[in-house]
C-alpha atoms as an extended CHARMM CRD file, in Angstrom:
* protein
*
       239  EXT
         1         1  MET       CA             31.5390000000      -26.0000000000       24.7440000000  PROA      1               0.0000000000
         2         2  LYS       CA             29.4130000000      -29.1580000000       24.6510000000  PROA      2               0.0000000000
         3         3  ILE       CA             28.4130000000      -31.0050000000       27.8160000000  PROA      3               0.0000000000
         4         4  LYS       CA             30.5260000000      -33.9630000000       26.7470000000  PROA      4               0.0000000000
         5         5  ASP       CA             33.6040000000      -31.7340000000       27.1720000000  PROA      5               0.0000000000
         6         6  TRP       CA             32.6430000000      -30.2120000000       30.5300000000  PROA      6               0.0000000000
         7         7  ASP       CA             34.7680000000      -30.8990000000       33.5840000000  PROA      7               0.0000000000
         8         8  GLY       CA             33.0020000000      -30.6660000000       36.9190000000  PROA      8               0.0000000000
         9         9  VAL       CA             29.9850000000      -31.9280000000       38.8340000000  PROA      9               0.0000000000
        10        10  ALA       CA             26.4770000000      -32.7440000000       37.5610000000  PROA      10              0.0000000000
        11        11  LEU       CA             23.4610000000      -33.3130000000       39.8200000000  PROA      11              0.0000000000
        12        12  ILE       CA             20.3670000000      -35.1790000000       38.6560000000  PROA      12              0.0000000000
        13        13  ILE       CA             17.4570000000      -34.4410000000       40.9890000000  PROA      13              0.0000000000
        14        14  GLY       CA             14.9920000000      -37.3270000000       40.9880000000  PROA      14              0.0000000000
        15        15  ASP       CA             15.7360000000      -41.0340000000       40.8660000000  PROA      15              0.0000000000
        16        16  GLY       CA             12.8270000000      -42.1220000000       38.6480000000  PROA      16              0.0000000000
        17        17  GLY       CA             12.8290000000      -43.3960000000       35.0850000000  PROA      17              0.0000000000
        18        18  ILE       CA             13.9970000000      -40.2550000000       33.2950000000  PROA      18              0.0000000000
        19        19  GLY       CA             16.4160000000      -39.2690000000       36.0630000000  PROA      19              0.0000000000
        20        20  ASN       CA             18.2010000000      -42.6140000000       35.9980000000  PROA      20              0.0000000000
        21        21  CYS       CA             18.3980000000      -42.6130000000       32.1980000000  PROA      21              0.0000000000
        22        22  ILE       CA             19.8630000000      -39.0910000000       32.1640000000  PROA      22              0.0000000000
        23        23  TYR       CA             22.4220000000      -40.2950000000       34.6990000000  PROA      23              0.0000000000
        24        24  ASN       CA             23.3510000000      -43.2710000000       32.4870000000  PROA      24              0.0000000000
        25        25  TYR       CA             23.5420000000      -41.1550000000       29.3390000000  PROA      25              0.0000000000
        26        26  LEU       CA             25.7670000000      -38.5230000000       30.9490000000  PROA      26              0.0000000000
        27        27  MET       CA             28.0490000000      -41.2210000000       32.3310000000  PROA      27              0.0000000000
        28        28  THR       CA             28.4680000000      -42.4790000000       28.7540000000  PROA      28              0.0000000000
        29        29  ILE       CA             29.0930000000      -39.1800000000       26.9440000000  PROA      29              0.0000000000
        30        30  SER       CA             30.7530000000      -37.0040000000       29.6100000000  PROA      30              0.0000000000
        31        31  PRO       CA             33.8110000000      -38.7540000000       31.0800000000  PROA      31              0.0000000000
        32        32  ASN       CA             34.9680000000      -35.6350000000       32.9400000000  PROA      32              0.0000000000
        33        33  LEU       CA             31.6610000000      -34.9860000000       34.7040000000  PROA      33              0.0000000000
        34        34  ASP       CA             31.1430000000      -36.4360000000       38.1600000000  PROA      34              0.0000000000
        35        35  VAL       CA             27.4430000000      -37.3150000000       37.9050000000  PROA      35              0.0000000000
        36        36  ASN       CA             25.3620000000      -37.7100000000       41.0710000000  PROA      36              0.0000000000
        37        37  ILE       CA             21.7390000000      -38.7890000000       41.4910000000  PROA      37              0.0000000000
        38        38  CYS       CA             19.8120000000      -36.9550000000       44.2050000000  PROA      38              0.0000000000
        39        39  GLY       CA             16.5390000000      -38.1830000000       45.6700000000  PROA      39              0.0000000000
        40        40  ARG       CA             14.7280000000      -40.0480000000       48.4280000000  PROA      40              0.0000000000
        41        41  ASN       CA             15.1770000000      -43.6420000000       47.2230000000  PROA      41              0.0000000000
        42        42  LEU       CA             18.8490000000      -43.9850000000       46.4370000000  PROA      42              0.0000000000
        43        43  SER       CA             20.3400000000      -47.1750000000       45.0400000000  PROA      43              0.0000000000
        44        44  ARG       CA             23.6360000000      -45.8070000000       43.6820000000  PROA      44              0.0000000000
        45        45  GLN       CA             26.8320000000      -45.4750000000       45.6800000000  PROA      45              0.0000000000
        46        46  ASN       CA             27.3240000000      -41.8260000000       44.7220000000  PROA      46              0.0000000000
        47        47  GLY       CA             23.7350000000      -40.8090000000       45.4870000000  PROA      47              0.0000000000
        48        48  ILE       CA             22.8650000000      -37.7360000000       47.5450000000  PROA      48              0.0000000000
        49        49  PHE       CA             19.7450000000      -37.7470000000       49.6910000000  PROA      49              0.0000000000
        50        50  LEU       CA             17.2690000000      -34.9680000000       48.9770000000  PROA      50              0.0000000000
        51        51  ASP       CA             13.6010000000      -34.7710000000       49.8660000000  PROA      51              0.0000000000
        52        52  VAL       CA             12.3280000000      -31.8060000000       47.8350000000  PROA      52              0.0000000000
        53        53  GLU       CA              9.3820000000      -31.3660000000       50.2280000000  PROA      53              0.0000000000
        54        54  ASP       CA             11.5620000000      -31.0740000000       53.3460000000  PROA      54              0.0000000000
        55        55  ASP       CA             13.3740000000      -27.7800000000       53.9950000000  PROA      55              0.0000000000
        56        56  HSD       CA             15.8170000000      -29.4300000000       56.4080000000  PROA      56              0.0000000000
        57        57  SER       CA             16.8290000000      -31.8390000000       53.6520000000  PROA      57              0.0000000000
        58        58  PHE       CA             17.9870000000      -28.8900000000       51.5340000000  PROA      58              0.0000000000
        59        59  ASN       CA             20.4060000000      -27.8470000000       54.2860000000  PROA      59              0.0000000000
        60        60  ALA       CA             22.1040000000      -31.2500000000       54.2490000000  PROA      60              0.0000000000
        61        61  PHE       CA             22.0360000000      -31.1990000000       50.4350000000  PROA      61              0.0000000000
        62        62  GLU       CA             23.9680000000      -27.9210000000       50.3580000000  PROA      62              0.0000000000
        63        63  LYS       CA             26.5870000000      -29.2710000000       52.7870000000  PROA      63              0.0000000000
        64        64  LYS       CA             27.1670000000      -32.2480000000       50.4700000000  PROA      64              0.0000000000
        65        65  ILE       CA             27.6490000000      -29.9920000000       47.4480000000  PROA      65              0.0000000000
        66        66  SER       CA             30.1240000000      -27.8120000000       49.3800000000  PROA      66              0.0000000000
        67        67  LEU       CA             32.4350000000      -30.8420000000       49.7160000000  PROA      67              0.0000000000
        68        68  PHE       CA             32.9410000000      -31.2770000000       45.9630000000  PROA      68              0.0000000000
        69        69  LYS       CA             36.3920000000      -30.2850000000       44.7500000000  PROA      69              0.0000000000
        70        70  LYS       CA             35.2030000000      -29.7310000000       41.1650000000  PROA      70              0.0000000000
        71        71  PRO       CA             32.8850000000      -26.8780000000       40.1350000000  PROA      71              0.0000000000
        72        72  LEU       CA             29.1530000000      -27.4050000000       39.7650000000  PROA      72              0.0000000000
        73        73  ARG       CA             28.3250000000      -27.3270000000       36.0370000000  PROA      73              0.0000000000
        74        74  LEU       CA             24.9470000000      -28.9650000000       35.4880000000  PROA      74              0.0000000000
        75        75  VAL       CA             21.8050000000      -29.5340000000       37.5720000000  PROA      75              0.0000000000
        76        76  ILE       CA             18.7460000000      -31.2470000000       36.0890000000  PROA      76              0.0000000000
        77        77  ASN       CA             15.5040000000      -31.5080000000       38.0570000000  PROA      77              0.0000000000
        78        78  THR       CA             13.3480000000      -34.4600000000       36.9580000000  PROA      78              0.0000000000
        79        79  CYS       CA             11.0060000000      -34.5340000000       39.9800000000  PROA      79              0.0000000000
        80        80  GLY       CA              7.3020000000      -34.2870000000       39.2960000000  PROA      80              0.0000000000
        81        81  PHE       CA              3.9250000000      -35.2490000000       40.6940000000  PROA      81              0.0000000000
        82        82  LEU       CA              0.7420000000      -36.1010000000       38.7970000000  PROA      82              0.0000000000
        83        83  HSD       CA             -1.0680000000      -38.8410000000       40.7180000000  PROA      83              0.0000000000
        84        84  SER       CA             -0.9240000000      -41.3080000000       43.5970000000  PROA      84              0.0000000000
        85        85  ASN       CA             -3.0820000000      -44.1790000000       44.7870000000  PROA      85              0.0000000000
        86        86  LEU       CA             -5.4600000000      -41.6830000000       46.3880000000  PROA      86              0.0000000000
        87        87  LEU       CA             -4.9900000000      -38.5220000000       44.2930000000  PROA      87              0.0000000000
        88        88  THR       CA             -5.6870000000      -38.2420000000       40.5640000000  PROA      88              0.0000000000
        89        89  PRO       CA             -5.9270000000      -35.3590000000       38.0530000000  PROA      89              0.0000000000
        90        90  GLU       CA             -9.2280000000      -33.4970000000       38.0750000000  PROA      90              0.0000000000
        91        91  LYS       CA            -11.4690000000      -33.9900000000       35.0540000000  PROA      91              0.0000000000
        92        92  ARG       CA            -13.8230000000      -31.2010000000       36.0980000000  PROA      92              0.0000000000
        93        93  LEU       CA            -14.1740000000      -28.3690000000       38.6090000000  PROA      93              0.0000000000
        94        94  SER       CA            -16.0940000000      -30.4920000000       41.1230000000  PROA      94              0.0000000000
        95        95  HSD       CA            -13.0390000000      -32.7620000000       41.5030000000  PROA      95              0.0000000000
        96        96  ILE       CA            -10.7370000000      -30.0440000000       42.8320000000  PROA      96              0.0000000000
        97        97  ASN       CA             -9.5860000000      -30.4380000000       46.4320000000  PROA      97              0.0000000000
        98        98  ARG       CA             -7.0310000000      -28.6170000000       48.5470000000  PROA      98              0.0000000000
        99        99  SER       CA             -4.6900000000      -31.5270000000       49.3510000000  PROA      99              0.0000000000
       100       100  TYR       CA             -4.1590000000      -32.5460000000       45.7180000000  PROA      100             0.0000000000
       101       101  THR       CA             -3.6030000000      -28.9360000000       44.6490000000  PROA      101             0.0000000000
       102       102  ILE       CA             -1.0410000000      -28.3370000000       47.3970000000  PROA      102             0.0000000000
       103       103  LYS       CA              0.7840000000      -31.5750000000       46.5670000000  PROA      103             0.0000000000
       104       104  ASN       CA              1.1130000000      -30.5520000000       42.9100000000  PROA      104             0.0000000000
       105       105  PHE       CA              2.4170000000      -27.0970000000       43.7560000000  PROA      105             0.0000000000
       106       106  SER       CA              4.8020000000      -28.4270000000       46.4020000000  PROA      106             0.0000000000
       107       107  ILE       CA              6.6440000000      -30.7350000000       43.9970000000  PROA      107             0.0000000000
       108       108  ASN       CA              6.0210000000      -29.2330000000       40.5540000000  PROA      108             0.0000000000
       109       109  ALA       CA              6.3720000000      -25.5180000000       41.3090000000  PROA      109             0.0000000000
       110       110  ILE       CA              8.0010000000      -24.8310000000       44.6740000000  PROA      110             0.0000000000
       111       111  ALA       CA             10.6400000000      -27.5800000000       44.6510000000  PROA      111             0.0000000000
       112       112  PRO       CA             12.3930000000      -26.4510000000       41.4150000000  PROA      112             0.0000000000
       113       113  ILE       CA             12.8860000000      -22.8750000000       42.6010000000  PROA      113             0.0000000000
       114       114  LEU       CA             14.1100000000      -24.0860000000       46.0200000000  PROA      114             0.0000000000
       115       115  ILE       CA             16.6320000000      -26.3130000000       44.2310000000  PROA      115             0.0000000000
       116       116  ALA       CA             17.8320000000      -23.2430000000       42.3210000000  PROA      116             0.0000000000
       117       117  LYS       CA             18.1100000000      -21.3120000000       45.6020000000  PROA      117             0.0000000000
       118       118  SER       CA             20.2620000000      -24.0840000000       47.1210000000  PROA      118             0.0000000000
       119       119  ILE       CA             22.6620000000      -24.4100000000       44.2020000000  PROA      119             0.0000000000
       120       120  GLU       CA             23.1140000000      -20.6940000000       43.4600000000  PROA      120             0.0000000000
       121       121  GLN       CA             25.9790000000      -20.2650000000       45.9020000000  PROA      121             0.0000000000
       122       122  PHE       CA             27.9900000000      -22.9070000000       44.0180000000  PROA      122             0.0000000000
       123       123  ILE       CA             27.7110000000      -21.3690000000       40.5350000000  PROA      123             0.0000000000
       124       124  ARG       CA             30.9420000000      -19.9020000000       39.2110000000  PROA      124             0.0000000000
       125       125  PRO       CA             30.2110000000      -16.8070000000       37.1150000000  PROA      125             0.0000000000
       126       126  GLU       CA             33.1910000000      -17.4130000000       34.8280000000  PROA      126             0.0000000000
       127       127  LEU       CA             32.0980000000      -20.9380000000       33.7910000000  PROA      127             0.0000000000
       128       128  PRO       CA             29.2200000000      -22.2450000000       31.6430000000  PROA      128             0.0000000000
       129       129  PHE       CA             26.4890000000      -23.6440000000       33.8620000000  PROA      129             0.0000000000
       130       130  CYS       CA             23.0160000000      -25.0500000000       33.2080000000  PROA      130             0.0000000000
       131       131  PHE       CA             20.0150000000      -25.5460000000       35.4600000000  PROA      131             0.0000000000
       132       132  ALA       CA             17.2800000000      -27.5010000000       33.6760000000  PROA      132             0.0000000000
       133       133  SER       CA             13.9000000000      -28.5610000000       35.0150000000  PROA      133             0.0000000000
       134       134  LEU       CA             11.2170000000      -30.7260000000       33.4550000000  PROA      134             0.0000000000
       135       135  SER       CA              7.9290000000      -29.0180000000       32.7930000000  PROA      135             0.0000000000
       136       136  ALA       CA              4.9710000000      -30.2070000000       30.6780000000  PROA      136             0.0000000000
       137       137  ARG       CA              3.1430000000      -28.9750000000       27.6060000000  PROA      137             0.0000000000
       138       138  VAL       CA             -0.1060000000      -29.0170000000       29.6070000000  PROA      138             0.0000000000
       139       139  GLY       CA              1.4470000000      -26.2520000000       31.7050000000  PROA      139             0.0000000000
       140       140  SER       CA              1.1160000000      -23.9380000000       28.7220000000  PROA      140             0.0000000000
       141       141  ILE       CA             -1.7770000000      -21.4870000000       29.1490000000  PROA      141             0.0000000000
       142       142  GLY       CA             -1.7370000000      -20.5770000000       25.4560000000  PROA      142             0.0000000000
       143       143  ASP       CA             -1.8470000000      -24.2260000000       24.3820000000  PROA      143             0.0000000000
       144       144  ASN       CA             -4.6600000000      -25.2820000000       26.7530000000  PROA      144             0.0000000000
       145       145  ARG       CA             -7.4520000000      -26.5300000000       24.5040000000  PROA      145             0.0000000000
       146       146  LEU       CA             -8.7860000000      -29.5450000000       26.4200000000  PROA      146             0.0000000000
       147       147  GLY       CA             -9.1590000000      -28.2400000000       29.9780000000  PROA      147             0.0000000000
       148       148  GLY       CA             -9.0910000000      -30.5380000000       33.0000000000  PROA      148             0.0000000000
       149       149  TRP       CA             -6.0520000000      -31.3870000000       35.1030000000  PROA      149             0.0000000000
       150       150  TYR       CA             -6.4290000000      -28.0680000000       36.9250000000  PROA      150             0.0000000000
       151       151  SER       CA             -3.7670000000      -28.5370000000       39.6000000000  PROA      151             0.0000000000
       152       152  TYR       CA             -1.1210000000      -30.1720000000       37.4380000000  PROA      152             0.0000000000
       153       153  ARG       CA             -1.5140000000      -27.5630000000       34.6910000000  PROA      153             0.0000000000
       154       154  ALA       CA             -1.4150000000      -24.6660000000       37.1650000000  PROA      154             0.0000000000
       155       155  SER       CA              1.5980000000      -26.0090000000       39.0730000000  PROA      155             0.0000000000
       156       156  LYS       CA              3.6230000000      -26.4640000000       35.8850000000  PROA      156             0.0000000000
       157       157  ALA       CA              2.6280000000      -22.9840000000       34.7030000000  PROA      157             0.0000000000
       158       158  ALA       CA              3.8050000000      -21.6460000000       38.0720000000  PROA      158             0.0000000000
       159       159  GLN       CA              7.1270000000      -23.4480000000       37.6900000000  PROA      159             0.0000000000
       160       160  ASN       CA              7.5370000000      -21.8950000000       34.2410000000  PROA      160             0.0000000000
       161       161  GLN       CA              7.0370000000      -18.4030000000       35.6870000000  PROA      161             0.0000000000
       162       162  PHE       CA              9.4630000000      -19.0670000000       38.5410000000  PROA      162             0.0000000000
       163       163  LEU       CA             12.1780000000      -20.2570000000       36.1620000000  PROA      163             0.0000000000
       164       164  ARG       CA             11.5800000000      -17.5690000000       33.5470000000  PROA      164             0.0000000000
       165       165  THR       CA             12.0460000000      -15.0150000000       36.3290000000  PROA      165             0.0000000000
       166       166  LEU       CA             15.1380000000      -16.8670000000       37.5580000000  PROA      166             0.0000000000
       167       167  SER       CA             16.6850000000      -16.7690000000       34.0850000000  PROA      167             0.0000000000
       168       168  ILE       CA             16.4470000000      -12.9500000000       34.0860000000  PROA      168             0.0000000000
       169       169  GLU       CA             18.1690000000      -12.6370000000       37.4700000000  PROA      169             0.0000000000
       170       170  TRP       CA             20.9000000000      -15.1300000000       36.6450000000  PROA      170             0.0000000000
       171       171  ARG       CA             21.5600000000      -13.4610000000       33.2720000000  PROA      171             0.0000000000
       172       172  ARG       CA             22.8010000000      -10.4600000000       35.2530000000  PROA      172             0.0000000000
       173       173  LYS       CA             24.7300000000      -12.3920000000       37.9010000000  PROA      173             0.0000000000
       174       174  TYR       CA             26.0110000000      -15.3810000000       35.9260000000  PROA      174             0.0000000000
       175       175  PRO       CA             26.4340000000      -14.3980000000       32.2530000000  PROA      175             0.0000000000
       176       176  TYR       CA             27.3490000000      -17.9330000000       31.1580000000  PROA      176             0.0000000000
       177       177  SER       CA             24.4030000000      -19.6110000000       32.8680000000  PROA      177             0.0000000000
       178       178  ILE       CA             21.4140000000      -21.1830000000       31.1350000000  PROA      178             0.0000000000
       179       179  VAL       CA             18.0110000000      -21.9290000000       32.6840000000  PROA      179             0.0000000000
       180       180  SER       CA             16.2000000000      -24.5760000000       30.6290000000  PROA      180             0.0000000000
       181       181  ILE       CA             12.4730000000      -25.3110000000       30.9500000000  PROA      181             0.0000000000
       182       182  LEU       CA             11.9140000000      -28.5880000000       29.0970000000  PROA      182             0.0000000000
       183       183  HSD       CA              8.9420000000      -30.7230000000       28.0760000000  PROA      183             0.0000000000
       184       184  PRO       CA             10.2350000000      -34.3150000000       27.6980000000  PROA      184             0.0000000000
       185       185  GLY       CA              7.2290000000      -35.5930000000       25.7230000000  PROA      185             0.0000000000
       186       186  THR       CA              5.0060000000      -38.3530000000       27.0490000000  PROA      186             0.0000000000
       187       187  CYS       CA              7.3820000000      -40.8810000000       28.5330000000  PROA      187             0.0000000000
       188       188  ASP       CA              6.7530000000      -44.4740000000       29.5840000000  PROA      188             0.0000000000
       189       189  THR       CA              7.2200000000      -43.8930000000       33.3150000000  PROA      189             0.0000000000
       190       190  LYS       CA              5.1380000000      -44.3550000000       36.4650000000  PROA      190             0.0000000000
       191       191  LEU       CA              4.0760000000      -40.7040000000       36.3200000000  PROA      191             0.0000000000
       192       192  SER       CA              2.2200000000      -41.0520000000       33.0060000000  PROA      192             0.0000000000
       193       193  LYS       CA              1.4620000000      -44.7850000000       32.9560000000  PROA      193             0.0000000000
       194       194  PRO       CA             -2.2850000000      -44.5460000000       33.8050000000  PROA      194             0.0000000000
       195       195  PHE       CA             -2.7840000000      -42.2210000000       30.8140000000  PROA      195             0.0000000000
       196       196  HSD       CA             -0.9330000000      -44.1130000000       28.0620000000  PROA      196             0.0000000000
       197       197  SER       CA             -4.0630000000      -45.4050000000       26.3440000000  PROA      197             0.0000000000
       198       198  SER       CA             -4.7220000000      -42.0160000000       24.7490000000  PROA      198             0.0000000000
       199       199  VAL       CA             -1.1540000000      -41.5800000000       23.4670000000  PROA      199             0.0000000000
       200       200  PRO       CA             -0.2130000000      -42.7890000000       19.9450000000  PROA      200             0.0000000000
       201       201  LYS       CA              2.5730000000      -45.3860000000       20.0850000000  PROA      201             0.0000000000
       202       202  HSD       CA              4.9790000000      -43.2360000000       18.0720000000  PROA      202             0.0000000000
       203       203  LYS       CA              4.5630000000      -40.4240000000       20.6160000000  PROA      203             0.0000000000
       204       204  LEU       CA              5.1990000000      -42.5540000000       23.7050000000  PROA      204             0.0000000000
       205       205  PHE       CA              8.9340000000      -42.3890000000       24.4020000000  PROA      205             0.0000000000
       206       206  THR       CA             11.1020000000      -44.6640000000       26.4880000000  PROA      206             0.0000000000
       207       207  PRO       CA             12.9130000000      -42.9050000000       29.3490000000  PROA      207             0.0000000000
       208       208  ALA       CA             16.1850000000      -43.4500000000       27.4700000000  PROA      208             0.0000000000
       209       209  GLN       CA             14.8170000000      -41.6750000000       24.3810000000  PROA      209             0.0000000000
       210       210  SER       CA             13.6270000000      -38.7060000000       26.4170000000  PROA      210             0.0000000000
       211       211  ALA       CA             16.9380000000      -38.5230000000       28.2740000000  PROA      211             0.0000000000
       212       212  GLU       CA             18.8960000000      -38.3280000000       25.0350000000  PROA      212             0.0000000000
       213       213  TYR       CA             16.5620000000      -35.6860000000       23.5500000000  PROA      213             0.0000000000
       214       214  LEU       CA             16.8550000000      -33.5310000000       26.6630000000  PROA      214             0.0000000000
       215       215  ILE       CA             20.6330000000      -33.7410000000       27.0420000000  PROA      215             0.0000000000
       216       216  ASN       CA             21.1460000000      -32.9400000000       23.3600000000  PROA      216             0.0000000000
       217       217  ILE       CA             18.9620000000      -29.8280000000       23.7090000000  PROA      217             0.0000000000
       218       218  ILE       CA             20.8570000000      -28.6690000000       26.7940000000  PROA      218             0.0000000000
       219       219  SER       CA             24.1880000000      -29.3290000000       25.1110000000  PROA      219             0.0000000000
       220       220  ASP       CA             23.3100000000      -27.1530000000       22.1080000000  PROA      220             0.0000000000
       221       221  GLN       CA             21.9620000000      -24.2040000000       24.0960000000  PROA      221             0.0000000000
       222       222  THR       CA             23.7670000000      -20.9240000000       24.6440000000  PROA      222             0.0000000000
       223       223  PRO       CA             23.0940000000      -18.2200000000       27.2690000000  PROA      223             0.0000000000
       224       224  SER       CA             20.8280000000      -16.4490000000       24.7660000000  PROA      224             0.0000000000
       225       225  ASP       CA             18.4690000000      -19.4520000000       25.0400000000  PROA      225             0.0000000000
       226       226  SER       CA             18.1080000000      -19.1170000000       28.8070000000  PROA      226             0.0000000000
       227       227  GLY       CA             14.5100000000      -18.9690000000       30.0200000000  PROA      227             0.0000000000
       228       228  LYS       CA             12.9210000000      -20.5980000000       26.9700000000  PROA      228             0.0000000000
       229       229  PHE       CA             10.1400000000      -23.1960000000       27.3200000000  PROA      229             0.0000000000
       230       230  LEU       CA             11.0960000000      -25.9400000000       24.8690000000  PROA      230             0.0000000000
       231       231  SER       CA              9.6490000000      -29.2640000000       23.7740000000  PROA      231             0.0000000000
       232       232  TRP       CA             11.6740000000      -32.4370000000       23.2700000000  PROA      232             0.0000000000
       233       233  ASP       CA             11.7170000000      -31.6360000000       19.5200000000  PROA      233             0.0000000000
       234       234  ARG       CA             13.2620000000      -28.2000000000       20.2420000000  PROA      234             0.0000000000
       235       235  ASN       CA             10.0870000000      -26.2780000000       19.3620000000  PROA      235             0.0000000000
       236       236  VAL       CA              9.2390000000      -23.2950000000       21.5640000000  PROA      236             0.0000000000
       237       237  ILE       CA              6.0260000000      -23.8680000000       23.5640000000  PROA      237             0.0000000000
       238       238  PRO       CA              3.7830000000      -20.8270000000       24.1930000000  PROA      238             0.0000000000
       239       239  TRP       CA              3.5110000000      -19.6840000000       27.7930000000  PROA      239             0.0000000000
């Protein structure tokens, strides 16, 4: 059954460019899904507060989900960290520092698996369910040809291992579940904006384009696809 036909609740974790566009796209194609944005800076009436770096926030998040009358069917994590005003990707070994590395792992690796831990209790084993999280091609160890970006690469690779492992556990417990690890391409958002100059124009997507690519991939997946690391063009990315 396609996502457009699902009846239940969808949660979009992250209220940035891609997260908001996924929300808008789902609202257009899935009339029976109650779609909710979850994040720290909420501007929508049906938003749910969640700070993915605060364990106490997850407790309140779970209480909110428990109040839904419809079953949880789809959760998409769009949160990610690459840079801030003070922290930028390392170009060489001498640039590595503890605070930047911890920040990357906190949001890019630890947060997705904690989200999965929070939502697990609400998955119904008899219904199709998908948990998708955005990764990055630079998180591929096999595809690493340029080097640099130590912390971001490593944190995304760690997320991939977490979610690949999760897909194996959930295959046993929830036979209709799918865990999707997705590379959205280079998207015109705040996360990648400082690095656009090196990206060909035809490979720089709008958030709306990426959102549509990602939802269409999720919609076409079956449980046999769970745990795959896929690019926006549906190609499998090496671990």
